[in-house]
C-alpha positions as CSV (number, residue, x, y, z in Angstrom):
1,M,-7.4,-39.8,-1.6
2,A,-6.4,-43.1,-2.6
3,A,-9.7,-44.5,-1.9
4,Y,-11.8,-42.1,-4.1
5,P,-11.7,-41.2,-7.7
6,S,-9.0,-38.6,-8.5
7,T,-9.1,-36.1,-11.4
8,S,-6.6,-33.6,-13.3
9,A,-6.6,-31.9,-16.4
10,F,-3.8,-30.8,-19.0
11,G,-4.4,-29.5,-22.3
12,T,-7.9,-30.0,-23.5
13,R,-8.1,-33.4,-21.6
14,I,-9.4,-34.5,-18.2
15,L,-7.9,-37.5,-16.6
16,A,-10.2,-39.4,-14.3
17,M,-8.6,-42.3,-12.4
18,D,-10.7,-44.8,-10.0
19,T,-7.6,-45.7,-7.8
20,G,-9.5,-48.1,-5.9
21,G,-7.5,-49.1,-2.8
22,P,-4.6,-51.6,-1.9
23,E,-6.9,-54.2,-1.6
24,D,-8.3,-53.9,-5.0
25,L,-5.2,-54.2,-7.1
26,D,-6.7,-57.4,-8.7
27,V,-9.6,-55.5,-9.5
28,N,-10.6,-54.0,-13.0
29,Y,-10.2,-50.0,-12.2
30,F,-10.0,-47.9,-15.3
31,L,-8.3,-44.7,-16.4
32,I,-10.4,-42.5,-18.5
33,L,-9.0,-39.9,-20.7
34,D,-11.9,-37.2,-22.0
35,N,-10.7,-34.6,-24.8
36,V,-13.2,-32.0,-24.5
37,R,-12.3,-30.1,-27.7
38,A,-12.2,-33.4,-29.7
39,R,-15.2,-34.9,-27.9
40,G,-13.5,-37.9,-27.6
41,V,-13.1,-40.6,-24.9
42,T,-9.8,-42.9,-24.2
43,I,-9.7,-45.7,-21.9
44,G,-6.7,-47.3,-20.5
45,P,-5.6,-49.5,-17.6
46,R,-5.5,-48.5,-13.8
47,Q,-1.8,-47.3,-12.8
48,D,-0.8,-49.0,-9.5
49,F,1.1,-46.2,-8.5
50,L,-1.9,-44.3,-8.1
51,V,-2.9,-46.3,-5.2
52,A,-1.5,-43.9,-2.5
53,E,-2.1,-40.9,-0.4
54,S,-1.0,-37.4,-0.6
55,V,-1.4,-37.3,-4.6
56,Y,-0.7,-34.4,-6.6
57,Y,-1.3,-34.0,-10.0
58,L,0.6,-31.7,-11.7
59,P,0.2,-30.9,-15.7
60,V,2.9,-29.4,-17.9
61,G,1.8,-28.5,-21.6
62,N,-0.6,-30.0,-23.1
63,N,0.8,-33.5,-22.8
64,K,2.5,-34.2,-19.6
65,L,1.5,-35.3,-16.4
66,F,3.7,-35.5,-13.1
67,I,2.4,-37.6,-10.3
68,L,3.9,-36.9,-7.0
69,S,2.8,-39.2,-3.7
70,R,4.6,-40.8,-0.7
71,E,5.7,-43.5,-2.8
72,V,6.8,-42.3,-6.2
73,F,7.2,-39.4,-8.3
74,V,6.7,-40.2,-12.0
75,V,5.8,-38.7,-15.4
76,L,2.9,-39.6,-17.6
77,C,3.4,-38.4,-21.3
78,L,0.8,-38.5,-24.0
79,E,2.7,-38.9,-27.4
80,E,1.9,-39.4,-31.3
81,R,2.6,-43.6,-31.7
82,C,5.6,-44.0,-33.9
83,P,5.4,-45.9,-36.0
84,P,1.9,-44.9,-36.6
85,A,-0.8,-47.0,-35.3
86,P,-2.8,-49.2,-37.7
87,V,-6.2,-47.8,-39.0
88,G,-8.9,-48.1,-36.3
89,S,-6.4,-47.8,-33.6
90,S,-5.4,-44.7,-31.3
91,S,-3.0,-42.6,-32.6
92,M,-1.5,-41.9,-29.4
93,E,0.3,-43.8,-26.5
94,W,1.5,-43.1,-23.0
95,S,4.9,-43.8,-21.9
96,R,5.8,-43.3,-18.1
97,Q,9.3,-42.2,-16.3
98,D,10.4,-42.6,-12.9
99,I,12.1,-39.4,-11.6
100,P,14.1,-38.3,-8.9
101,E,12.2,-38.3,-5.2
102,P,11.8,-35.0,-3.7
103,P,13.9,-34.0,-0.8
104,F,10.7,-33.9,1.3
105,N,7.7,-36.2,2.3
106,A,4.6,-35.4,0.3
107,R,2.7,-35.5,3.4
108,D,4.3,-32.3,4.4
109,V,3.2,-30.6,1.3
110,A,1.3,-27.4,2.4
111,S,1.4,-25.7,-1.0
112,Y,2.6,-25.7,-4.7
113,A,2.2,-23.8,-7.4
114,M,3.5,-23.6,-11.4
115,H,6.3,-21.0,-11.8
116,P,5.4,-18.3,-14.8
117,D,8.5,-19.9,-16.7
118,G,6.2,-22.8,-17.4
119,R,8.7,-25.2,-16.4
120,T,9.3,-25.0,-12.6
121,F,6.9,-26.3,-9.9
122,L,7.2,-25.0,-6.5
123,F,6.3,-27.0,-3.1
124,S,6.2,-25.3,0.3
125,T,6.2,-27.9,3.1
126,K,5.2,-27.4,6.8
127,K,6.4,-29.9,9.3
128,K,5.0,-30.7,12.7
129,D,7.7,-29.4,14.6
130,A,6.7,-26.1,12.7
131,S,9.7,-25.9,10.4
132,E,9.1,-24.8,7.2
133,A,11.1,-25.0,3.4
134,T,10.3,-24.1,-0.5
135,F,11.6,-26.3,-3.0
136,A,11.5,-25.6,-6.9
137,F,11.7,-28.6,-9.2
138,D,12.9,-28.1,-12.8
139,T,10.6,-30.4,-15.5
140,E,13.2,-30.5,-18.2
141,E,16.1,-31.0,-16.4
142,L,14.3,-33.1,-13.7
143,L,16.6,-31.5,-10.8
144,W,15.2,-30.4,-7.2
145,K,16.4,-27.2,-5.7
146,R,16.1,-25.6,-2.0
147,L,14.8,-22.0,-2.1
148,G,14.6,-21.5,1.5
149,N,13.4,-21.8,4.9
150,W,9.9,-20.5,4.3
151,A,6.6,-21.5,3.0
152,L,4.2,-19.6,0.9
153,P,1.2,-18.6,2.8
154,L,-1.2,-20.3,0.7
155,A,-3.5,-23.3,1.5
156,G,-3.1,-26.1,-1.6
157,R,-2.6,-25.0,-5.1
158,G,-1.5,-21.4,-5.9
159,Y,-1.7,-19.7,-9.5
160,F,0.4,-17.0,-11.0
161,D,-1.3,-14.3,-12.4
162,P,0.5,-12.2,-15.1
163,H,-1.9,-9.2,-14.4
164,L,-0.8,-9.1,-10.8
165,D,2.7,-10.6,-11.2
166,A,2.4,-12.3,-8.1
167,F,1.2,-16.2,-7.0
168,V,-2.6,-16.2,-5.6
169,G,-4.2,-18.6,-3.5
170,L,-6.3,-19.2,-0.4
171,S,-5.1,-18.3,3.3
172,D,-3.6,-21.4,5.3
173,D,-4.3,-19.4,8.4
174,P,-7.3,-20.2,10.5
175,D,-7.3,-16.2,11.3
176,T,-8.2,-15.3,7.6
177,L,-10.1,-18.4,6.5
178,G,-11.5,-17.6,3.2
179,Q,-9.2,-14.7,2.5
180,L,-6.6,-14.6,-0.6
181,Y,-3.0,-14.2,-0.6
182,C,-0.7,-12.5,-3.2
183,C,3.0,-13.6,-3.0
184,Y,5.5,-11.2,-5.2
185,A,9.0,-11.7,-6.4
186,V,9.5,-15.7,-5.2
187,P,13.5,-16.2,-5.6
188,R,15.0,-18.6,-8.2
189,S,17.7,-19.7,-5.6
190,D,18.4,-20.5,-2.1
191,N,17.7,-17.1,-0.1
192,G,17.6,-18.5,3.5
193,D,15.1,-17.1,5.5
194,R,13.8,-14.3,4.0
195,A,10.7,-14.9,2.5
196,P,8.8,-13.0,-0.3
197,E,6.7,-10.2,0.1
198,W,3.2,-11.1,-0.2
199,K,-0.4,-9.1,0.6
200,L,-4.1,-10.4,2.1
201,C,-7.0,-9.4,0.4
202,K,-9.5,-7.2,2.1
203,E,-12.3,-9.5,1.5
204,K,-13.4,-12.8,3.2
205,L,-14.8,-14.8,0.2
206,F,-16.3,-17.3,2.2
207,S,-18.5,-15.1,4.6
208,D,-22.5,-15.5,3.3
209,D,-25.4,-13.3,4.7
210,D,-27.3,-16.2,5.4
211,P,-26.0,-17.7,9.0
212,A,-27.6,-21.3,8.1
213,K,-25.0,-21.9,5.8
214,R,-21.7,-23.4,6.5
215,H,-18.7,-24.1,4.4
216,V,-17.1,-27.7,4.0
217,N,-14.3,-27.4,1.7
218,A,-13.0,-25.1,-1.2
219,T,-11.1,-24.8,-4.4
220,L,-9.7,-21.9,-6.1
221,V,-9.7,-21.8,-10.1
222,H,-7.5,-19.5,-12.2
223,M,-9.6,-18.5,-15.3
224,G,-6.9,-17.7,-17.4
225,C,-5.4,-14.0,-17.0
226,H,-6.0,-10.3,-15.9
227,G,-7.0,-11.5,-12.1
228,K,-9.9,-13.6,-12.8
229,F,-10.7,-16.4,-10.5
230,C,-13.9,-18.5,-9.6
231,L,-13.9,-20.2,-6.1
232,V,-16.0,-23.3,-5.5
233,L,-17.3,-23.8,-2.1
234,C,-19.0,-26.4,-1.0
235,V,-21.4,-25.3,2.0
236,Y,-24.4,-27.4,3.8
237,V,-27.6,-25.8,4.7
238,K,-29.7,-26.3,8.0
239,D,-33.3,-25.0,8.7
240,D,-32.3,-25.2,12.5
241,E,-30.1,-22.4,13.3
242,D,-29.5,-23.5,17.0
243,D,-28.5,-27.1,16.6
244,P,-25.5,-27.6,18.6
245,A,-24.0,-29.9,16.2
246,D,-23.1,-26.7,13.8
247,H,-20.4,-25.6,16.0
248,Q,-18.7,-29.0,16.2
249,P,-15.6,-30.0,13.4
250,L,-17.2,-31.0,10.1
251,I,-13.9,-33.3,9.5
252,D,-13.0,-35.6,11.9
253,E,-9.1,-36.1,12.4
254,R,-9.5,-39.2,10.0
255,G,-10.5,-37.0,7.4
256,V,-14.0,-38.2,7.8
257,L,-17.0,-35.8,6.6
258,R,-19.6,-35.6,9.5
259,L,-23.0,-33.7,8.4
260,P,-25.8,-33.2,10.4
261,P,-28.5,-35.6,9.1
262,G,-31.4,-33.6,7.0
263,C,-28.7,-30.8,6.0
264,R,-28.8,-30.1,2.4
265,R,-25.4,-29.2,0.3
266,L,-24.7,-26.8,-2.4
267,Y,-21.9,-25.8,-4.5
268,R,-21.3,-21.9,-4.2
269,L,-19.8,-20.3,-6.9
270,T,-17.9,-16.9,-6.7
271,T,-16.2,-15.3,-9.8
272,F,-14.5,-12.4,-9.3
273,S,-11.6,-10.1,-10.6
274,L,-8.5,-9.4,-8.4
275,S,-6.6,-6.2,-8.5
276,H,-4.7,-3.4,-6.7
277,D,-6.5,-0.4,-5.4
278,N,-5.5,3.3,-5.3
279,N,-3.7,2.5,-1.9
280,G,-2.3,-0.7,-3.3
281,D,-4.1,-3.0,-1.5
282,L,-5.6,-6.1,-2.5
283,T,-9.2,-6.3,-3.6
284,T,-12.0,-7.9,-5.5
285,G,-13.9,-4.4,-5.6
286,K,-17.4,-4.8,-6.8
287,S,-16.8,-7.7,-9.3
288,R,-17.9,-10.7,-7.1
289,Q,-21.0,-12.7,-8.6
290,V,-22.6,-15.6,-7.1
291,H,-24.1,-18.7,-8.1
292,Y,-25.5,-22.0,-6.3
293,Y,-25.9,-25.4,-7.6
294,K,-27.0,-28.3,-5.8
295,V,-25.0,-31.4,-4.9
296,P,-25.9,-34.4,-6.5
297,K,-27.6,-36.8,-4.3
298,A,-25.4,-39.8,-5.0
299,T,-22.3,-37.6,-3.9
300,T,-21.0,-39.2,-0.8
301,N,-19.9,-37.3,1.9
302,C,-16.2,-38.9,1.5
303,F,-16.1,-37.0,-2.1
304,V,-17.4,-34.1,-0.7
305,A,-14.6,-34.0,2.0
306,E,-11.9,-34.3,-0.5
307,G,-13.2,-30.7,-1.8
308,P,-14.6,-29.9,-5.2
309,V,-12.8,-30.7,-8.2
310,A,-13.3,-28.4,-11.0
311,F,-10.8,-26.8,-13.6
312,W,-10.6,-24.3,-16.2
313,I,-10.0,-25.2,-20.1
């Protein structure tokens, strides 16, 4: 993620960071903060520690953003200036605090989520030797705790939904690609090898009636509460359904997206409500609604390969 713009959201603000690369440390890149409610934009200096790989942006409340990478673990806090700022100047200022490094390598993070207590982040790691572990980080006490030798079966970010009383996320298993997992009763302390209970959604959300469409990447967004979600899926469309290139991996071992020439790129938005049926199985029922939007022509394949960026504010 180091070479491409990075974004996050907390409260009513969207933070955009053009991080450049290690060779660009002397270039005047900027940090842009867009308050969608106040309709105001604040511009600040680029943070050098953002030039890193495996970056995770973790918002807490309306004014804190924790940033985890291979190099650092820091928290940015946006607060009222004290003493008050002069007339015409910004009333807010940033502070930065370095915090204890995690007991794992950020490259090994497979999934993460905010605990329903609103102050604890969960991180699940998977190493090349197939070993798994899940850790909790208390954002108030700034302490790490190991929860067990297991991992949430999620790909990337998961969300806790109070209606389901469970963490929800996309499956990380190739055999269940495009399906959702619900994870229940995640422990608060180390429970060894005993993983929490989970269920797999019956429907496959990546499926499409048109065989000419093939998905590139996806982002799941929680829409507040009551089991409502939005799946943002990037797909490409080829008129030639028999093209041998359609059966090749889209993203190579270096993370570079290789799309066939002449294809069209679309964003497929699926909104749905997740619930349990009469048998206790996880299902979207008949709630799914699908809309398509064109990916802007200026959008590079490198940006598309990173996955759609979407927030619910």
